[in-house]
C-alpha positions, 0 to 999 in steps of 0.5 A: 633764785630764791622765790617766795610764794605767798598764800595767793600764789599757793592757791594758784598753784593748787588750781594749776596742778591739782584740778587738771588731775583730780577733776577729770579723774573723779568726773570720768570715774564717779559721776557715771555711777549716778550717786547723787552724794558722790556727785555733790561731793565732786561738784563741791570740790570743783566749786572749791577749785573755782573759789581759789580763783577769786580768793587768790586774786582777793589776797594778792590785791588786798594783802600780799600785793600782785606779782609778775609770777601771779599775773602769768600763772593765774590766767593759765590756772583758770584755763586749766580749771575750765578745760578740765571741767568742760572736757570731762563733762564732754567725756561722760556726755553730760555736756554737748560737744558744740558747747564745749567747742564754743567755750574752748574756742573762746578760751583759746582766742583769749590765750592768743590775744593775751599772747599778742598783747604781751608781744606789744607790751600791753597789759591784759586787765580783767574787767567785770564781764570777765569775772561774771563769765567766770563765775557763771561757768564755774557754777555751770560746771558745778551744777551739771556735775551734780544734776541728777536729772539730765535724762528728763525734759527741760521743764520737768526738773528745776536742775535742768532749768537752772542748768539751761540758764547758766549755760545761756548766761555763760555763752552770752558773756563769753561771746560778748567779751570775745567781740570786745576783744575783736574790736581791740585787735581790729584797732591794732592794740590802740588801747589796753585790752579791757576784757578777759 
């Protein structure tokens, strides 16, 4: 079988294979040294991987057309990126276990919903809530990686204030979208699942 990859597919594959390898390696081995310039480098690299999520979607919709390959692989690549970020920050104790459990639990639930929807021939489309959630999580992980002031109190650093606001925003949109999923599951997939 001759499979032709578009630029959008290549960006998705970069996020799928490189982010789970590079991000944990750098976060665990570089961030504990507390060198701000290195932290910024790792944070910007994570942000780059996050931006590929939006860029490949834009290219697929507006230039290359969506594909079955992209529809299947893109959500998996997104989950790999987020999980690698959250678990790496947990490993170096820059993020609390409870928040990581909530975020990973949410993603696991969504993956299960996608599976069940696929079994019933329902298409899971991305809503504005899903996009906002993803954007906030990317910004949250980037900021936590870069934040040089986590050892200070909440109101002693604007880094900590912004980090807390991004955390709360990410949690709100994550849990709110899950509640929408639950309603759809409860109604036995009467309608197309509208939230990622």
